[in-house]
Each structure stands twice: as C-alpha cells, then as structure tokens.
C-alpha positions in Angstrom: 218.5 -59.4 -8.9 217.5 -55.9 -9.1 216.5 -54.1 -6.0 213.0 -53.3 -6.9 212.5 -57.1 -7.7 214.0 -57.9 -4.3 211.7 -55.5 -2.6 208.6 -57.2 -4.3 209.6 -60.5 -2.8 210.6 -59.1 0.8 207.3 -57.0 1.1 205.0 -59.9 0.2 202.7 -60.5 3.3 204.7 -58.1 5.4 202.9 -55.7 7.5 205.5 -53.1 8.4 209.1 -52.3 7.1 211.1 -49.9 9.0 212.3 -48.2 6.8 212.1 -49.2 3.2 214.7 -46.6 2.4 217.0 -47.8 4.8 216.8 -51.3 3.4 217.5 -50.0 -0.1 220.4 -48.2 1.2 221.9 -51.3 3.0 221.4 -53.3 -0.1 223.1 -50.9 -2.5 226.1 -50.3 0.0 226.6 -53.9 1.4 225.0 -56.2 -1.1 225.0 -59.1 1.4 223.0 -58.4 4.6 222.9 -60.1 7.7 219.3 -61.1 8.4 218.3 -62.1 12.1 215.5 -64.3 13.2 215.3 -65.1 16.9 213.2 -67.8 18.4 212.9 -69.0 22.0 212.7 -72.8 22.2 209.8 -72.6 25.0 207.7 -75.4 23.2 209.0 -78.6 21.6 207.3 -78.3 18.1 206.9 -75.8 15.6 203.5 -75.0 13.7 202.6 -73.3 10.6 202.2 -70.0 12.3 205.9 -70.2 13.0 206.7 -70.7 9.6 205.2 -67.5 8.2 208.4 -65.6 9.4 210.6 -68.6 8.8 209.6 -68.6 4.9 210.3 -64.7 5.0 213.9 -65.7 6.3 214.2 -68.2 3.6 213.2 -65.5 1.0 216.2 -63.4 2.1 218.5 -66.5 2.0 217.5 -67.2 -1.6 218.2 -63.6 -2.5 221.7 -64.0 -1.4 221.6 -62.6 2.0 223.3 -64.1 5.3 220.5 -65.4 7.5 220.9 -65.9 11.1 218.8 -68.4 12.8 219.1 -67.4 16.6 217.9 -70.0 19.2 217.1 -67.8 22.4 218.3 -70.4 25.0 219.1 -67.6 27.4 216.1 -65.5 26.9 213.9 -68.5 26.9 214.6 -68.7 30.7 213.2 -65.3 31.3 210.1 -65.5 28.9 209.1 -63.1 26.3 206.4 -60.7 27.9 204.8 -60.0 24.4 201.1 -60.5 24.2 201.1 -61.6 27.8 198.8 -60.6 30.8 200.8 -62.2 33.3 204.6 -63.3 33.9 205.6 -66.5 32.0 206.7 -69.3 34.2 210.5 -70.3 34.1 211.4 -73.5 32.2 214.4 -75.7 32.9 217.5 -75.6 30.9 217.2 -79.4 30.0 213.6 -78.6 28.3 215.1 -75.7 26.5 218.1 -77.6 25.2 215.8 -80.6 24.1 213.3 -78.0 22.3 216.2 -76.3 20.6 217.2 -79.4 18.9 213.6 -80.1 17.7 213.4 -76.5 16.3 216.6 -76.9 14.5 215.6 -80.1 12.9 212.1 -78.7 12.0 213.3 -75.3 10.9 215.6 -77.3 8.3 212.5 -78.1 6.4 212.1 -74.4 5.6 215.6 -72.8 5.8 218.6 -74.1 4.1 220.7 -74.8 7.2 224.0 -75.4 5.4 223.8 -71.8 4.3 222.5 -70.5 7.6 224.5 -69.2 10.7 222.9 -71.1 13.7 223.8 -69.2 17.0 222.6 -69.4 20.8 222.3 -66.3 22.6 223.7 -67.9 25.7 227.1 -67.5 23.9 227.3 -63.7 24.9 224.3 -63.2 27.3 225.4 -65.9 29.6 228.9 -64.3 29.9 227.7 -60.8 30.9 228.8 -59.5 34.2 226.6 -57.6 36.5 228.3 -54.4 35.4 227.6 -55.0 31.8 224.1 -55.8 32.6 223.7 -52.4 34.6 225.3 -50.6 31.4 222.7 -52.2 29.1 220.0 -51.1 31.7 221.3 -47.5 31.5 220.8 -47.5 27.9 216.9 -47.3 28.2 214.5 -45.5 30.5 211.6 -46.8 32.6 209.2 -44.4 30.9 210.0 -46.0 27.5 209.4 -49.4 29.0 206.1 -48.4 30.3 204.8 -47.4 26.9 204.6 -51.0 26.0 200.8 -52.0 25.7 201.3 -55.1 27.6 202.8 -53.4 30.4 200.2 -50.5 30.6 197.3 -53.1 30.5 199.0 -55.1 33.4 199.6 -52.2 35.5 195.9 -50.9 34.9 194.7 -54.3 36.1 197.1 -54.4 39.2 199.0 -57.4 37.8 202.8 -57.8 38.5 205.6 -56.9 36.1 208.9 -58.1 37.3 212.1 -56.2 36.6 213.3 -59.4 34.7 210.7 -58.8 32.2 211.9 -55.2 31.6 215.1 -56.6 30.7 213.9 -59.1 28.0 213.5 -56.5 25.2 217.0 -55.1 26.2 218.6 -58.5 26.0 216.9 -59.2 22.6 218.3 -56.0 21.4 221.9 -57.1 22.6 221.6 -60.1 20.4 221.3 -57.7 17.2 224.2 -55.9 18.7 226.4 -58.9 19.1 225.3 -60.3 15.6 225.5 -56.8 14.1 222.1 -57.5 12.5 221.2 -55.5 9.3 217.6 -56.5 9.4 215.5 -58.4 12.2 212.3 -60.1 11.2 209.4 -61.0 13.8 205.6 -61.1 14.1 203.7 -58.1 14.6 203.4 -58.9 18.5 207.4 -58.4 18.4 207.3 -54.7 17.2 208.3 -53.3 20.5 211.3 -55.7 21.0 212.5 -55.4 17.4 212.4 -51.4 17.6 214.4 -51.8 21.0 217.1 -53.5 18.8 217.2 -50.4 16.6 217.6 -48.1 19.7 220.3 -50.1 21.5 222.2 -50.5 18.3 222.3 -46.7 17.9 223.2 -46.3 21.7 226.0 -48.8 21.0 227.4 -46.7 18.1 226.2 -49.5 15.5 224.0 -48.8 12.5 220.4 -49.5 13.5 218.8 -52.7 12.0 215.9 -52.6 9.6 212.7 -54.1 11.1 210.2 -56.3 9.1 207.3 -57.6 10.6 204.9 -60.4 9.4 201.2 -61.0 10.4 200.2 -63.6 12.9 198.8 -66.4 11.3 195.1 -67.0 12.3 194.4 -70.7 13.4 192.0 -73.5 12.1 189.3 -71.7 14.2 189.4 -68.6 11.9 189.4 -66.5 15.1 192.5 -66.6 17.2 196.1 -66.6 16.4 197.5 -70.1 15.8 198.6 -71.4 19.0 198.9 -74.9 20.7 197.1 -73.2 23.7 194.1 -72.5 21.8 194.1 -76.0 20.0 193.8 -74.2 16.5 197.4 -75.2 15.2 198.8 -77.3 12.5 202.0 -78.8 13.5 204.7 -79.2 10.9 205.8 -82.5 12.4 202.2 -83.9 12.5 201.3 -87.1 10.4 200.7 -86.0 6.6 196.9 -87.0 7.0 196.5 -84.7 10.1 198.3 -81.8 8.2 195.9 -82.4 5.3 192.8 -82.7 7.3 193.4 -79.6 9.3 194.1 -77.5 6.2 191.0 -78.8 4.6 188.8 -77.6 7.8 190.0 -73.9 7.4 187.2 -71.8 5.9 187.2 -70.7 2.1 188.1 -67.2 3.0 190.9 -68.0 5.4 192.3 -70.3 2.8 193.5 -67.3 0.7 195.2 -65.8 3.6 197.0 -69.3 4.0 197.9 -69.2 0.4 199.6 -65.7 0.7 201.5 -66.4 3.6 202.3 -70.0 3.3 202.4 -71.0 -0.3 205.4 -70.9 -2.7 203.1 -69.8 -5.5 203.6 -66.3 -6.6 201.1 -63.5 -5.9 200.0 -63.4 -9.6 199.6 -67.3 -9.6 197.3 -67.1 -6.4 195.4 -64.1 -7.9 194.7 -66.3 -11.1 193.6 -69.1 -8.8 191.1 -66.8 -6.8 189.9 -65.5 -10.1 188.9 -69.0 -11.2 187.2 -69.8 -8.0 185.3 -66.5 -8.1 184.1 -67.3 -11.7 183.0 -70.8 -10.7 185.6 -72.4 -12.9 187.2 -74.1 -9.9 185.8 -75.3 -6.8 187.1 -73.9 -3.4 187.4 -77.4 -2.3 189.8 -78.1 -5.2 191.9 -74.9 -4.4 192.2 -76.0 -0.9 193.2 -79.4 -1.6 196.1 -78.0 -3.8 197.4 -76.1 -0.8 197.0 -78.8 1.7 198.9 -81.0 -0.9 201.8 -78.3 -1.2 202.2 -78.3 2.7 202.0 -81.8 3.4 204.8 -82.3 0.6 207.0 -79.5 2.1 207.0 -81.1 5.5 207.0 -84.7 4.4 207.0 -85.8 0.7 205.1 -85.8 -2.5 204.3 -89.5 -2.0 202.9 -88.6 1.3 201.0 -85.6 0.0 199.2 -87.9 -2.5 198.5 -90.6 0.2 197.1 -88.0 2.6 194.6 -86.9 0.0 193.6 -90.5 -1.0 193.2 -91.1 2.7 191.0 -87.9 3.3 188.8 -88.8 0.1 188.4 -92.4 1.4 187.2 -91.1 5.1 185.4 -87.8 4.2 184.2 -88.1 0.9 183.4 -91.8 0.6 182.6 -92.0 4.3 184.8 -95.1 5.1 187.2 -95.9 8.0 191.0 -95.4 7.2 192.7 -98.2 5.6 195.2 -98.3 8.7 193.8 -97.7 12.0 196.1 -97.4 15.0 195.6 -100.0 17.8 195.4 -98.8 21.3 195.9 -101.4 24.1 193.9 -101.0 27.4 194.9 -103.2 30.4 191.8 -103.9 32.6 190.4 -106.7 34.9 186.8 -105.7 34.4 184.3 -107.2 32.2 183.1 -103.8 30.7 184.3 -100.3 31.9 183.1 -96.6 31.3 183.6 -95.5 27.8 185.0 -92.2 29.0 187.6 -94.2 31.0 188.5 -96.6 28.2 189.0 -93.5 25.8 191.1 -91.7 28.6 193.3 -94.8 29.0 193.6 -94.9 25.1 195.0 -91.5 25.3 192.6 -90.1 22.4 192.3 -86.7 24.3 194.3 -84.7 27.0 191.4 -85.0 29.5 188.3 -86.8 30.5 186.5 -83.4 30.4 187.4 -82.9 26.7 186.3 -86.6 25.9 182.8 -85.8 27.7 182.5 -82.4 25.7 183.2 -84.2 22.4 180.6 -87.0 23.2 177.9 -84.6 24.2 178.5 -82.7 20.8 178.2 -85.7 18.9 181.6 -86.2 17.9 182.2 -89.9 18.9 181.2 -93.0 17.1 181.9 -96.6 18.1 181.7 -99.4 15.6 179.8 -96.8 13.2 177.4 -95.8 15.9 177.4 -92.3 17.4 177.5 -92.3 21.2 176.6 -89.1 23.2 176.1 -90.9 26.7 178.9 -89.9 28.9 177.9 -92.6 31.3 178.1 -95.4 28.5 179.9 -98.7 29.3 181.9 -100.6 26.7 182.6 -104.0 26.4 186.1 -105.5 26.8 185.7 -108.9 25.5 186.1 -107.4 21.8 187.8 -104.7 20.0 186.2 -101.5 19.0 186.7 -99.1 16.2 186.3 -95.4 17.4 186.0 -92.0 15.6 186.8 -89.3 17.9 186.2 -85.7 16.5 186.7 -85.2 12.9 190.1 -86.9 12.2 191.0 -89.1 15.1 190.5 -92.9 14.6 191.7 -95.8 16.9 191.0 -99.4 17.6 190.5 -100.2 21.0 191.9 -103.5 22.3 191.8 -104.8 25.9 194.1 -107.2 27.7 193.2 -108.9 31.0 195.5 -107.9 33.8 
C-alpha cells in the first residue's frame, strides 16, 4: 500500500501525530515499524473507550507493521498520575496478574494476537538495579516534570505528589527504549508520557518514537469520558443485549463520534450515512441500530447481534418483558421485607442508596407497576418481576430459611 493511503488510515480519528514527516521517513526506510501500545491492568475489564486506541493498533497491524501489546504489570503497581488529582492507591500483584489475563483475552477480539508481540514490562523494569534507576532519573529534570498539568494543579491545591509518580513517565519511556518502539499510541491524556518516551530514547542514543494520540471516548452520558467510575461505560464483555441497549441510549449527535472512532465503516461510508439521516431518508434510530449491531457482532457474534436487536424491539418498542428473565433467589425468614432490602439482596445495584435513587426517579417497576416509595414492602410468598432502570430485569424468588 502506498504511503499516502497508509497515512489516510493512520490519521483517521487521530488528534496529534508527532510528527508526520518522521513517520513517513520511518516507513520509507524500515517498511515494517514497531508499534507500541501499553496498558496497565488496573481494572478487570475493557470498555469501548479502551478499544479506540486498540483499533488504531489493529489498523497498523493490517498495514503490515509489527504491533506490541505491552502489559504494564510493573507500572500498574505505581499508578499512572495522568488525569489524577491525587495519588493512585497501589494494587496487589495477584489482582494485576488476574486483570492481565482478562485484558489479553478481551484485546484478542480486536487485535490479531497470533501476529502481535505480547510483552510484560516487569521483564526489564523488575530487574533494574538501584544504580540503573538512578541513571534513568538523571535523564530528566524536576523542572520538566513540574510542567505536567496534573502536577501543577495538585501543587497549587496543596496536594501531595510522590517521588514514585515522578518516575512513572520515566519508566513508561524506558519501555519504549527496551522495545525499540518506532511509534507509540495513546489517548490524549497520555501525551506527557508519550513525549517522555521520545526524550529518553534520544538520551539513550535511540531514534525517537513517533507519537500518535487518539481522543478519549465520551461515555453514554454525553459529558464525561467513558469510565467505570462515572457509570457511563459500555463493557466489551457485557451481555449482547446490554451492549446493544447502551449504544441505543447515546444521543444522535454522539452517535457519529462513535461511528468515526469505533465502526469499521470507511469515512466515506459514514459521511453517506450521515447525509441520508440529514436528508430524512434514514431515521437516526435505524443508523444507531446498525452501529449497535456492528459492535455486538464484533464482541460476540452475528447471531447474538440479531437476537439483541430482537430483544430490544420486544422490550422497548413493543413494551414487553424480555422472553428470558434472570431469576434471583433471596433467602429470608420473614413474611414480607423491605423492597429496598430485597433488591439489595438480589444484587440489582451496587448500593441501597443507588436503589433508593432509582426508585425516587421512577425507574423501578414491580409486576408492571411503578414503585417510588422507598419504604415499600414486598411479599415473599410469591415471585415478582422487576424492571430496574432502563435495561435491568429480574425475577425475584424467595426461599424460607
């Protein structure tokens, strides 16, 4: 493929490319580049926000380059300070190890793992001596570190910054040195760390990597970046009907951002689809359904995608209950119990306060009847079908103990 066509694919959805001239020069000289993406396994599951940069990695892979999927099992112990207003808590090796297995399995739905180089940065960072760590620290200044927006903000607010956090970007940069990365990918929040890789490679007498950043995907709320902590995420391991329903919940405007960053359609195809919607030839809901079906099929199967759409239509278009409702068994020795308590025991929400909030907002129905009274009781002599929020259904059954 000619370089211009490669650049068109590489630059799709990208925010910054530092620099395009360097990338063109590398491709001309080396043909097959080493493309690095590092992820710290700090949580057990990936969501669509993670897949934006992974899809960019897959594009490089399909262009014939060598991709490196780097698991930051060592750096995860420190915690990336990017976008943080306080020090991240350290997590255990066991948690990191289990999360890493999940990351690799889920990343395989996007990247061809048979053609990828999968590495763990504990291979080299875990073996560094105190002298080597000191030598790495000597390659950057405190003044340069304090230029970082995250650190400047925390200093102005009187919040602590640990010396260990200063080392995080240096260690990430050391990964690029060890792997001899030609290009490193990351979200826009990673720009400081990625540029540090260029600096440390130069000071390690290596050719500096090209940096390519992609946008942070906005969550289903249309406001914050997609994150589990904001509750606005779409997990790629979620059930097909949940992925479909969450995609259908995003606004019509945000849908086009999702198309550009997540869909396999070309930009020309997306532009044509958008033109049809703008001219009233295609309803926005139909365009959104196509996107939802594409994403479900990618992370599950075509059959699951079709069934998810049928289930969505059955519930939200025809206003029916799902054909299959998960049963939740609750052990109790009472004739009736608090509805909030029952829902908590059934694990329909992470906390009782969340249950009360959803109830007060009119988001709970029991046997087809809306219940907003947080003090309501529920009989335990029979089962009850509940709908919690927009997409969660369960059949509560009770067992005497």
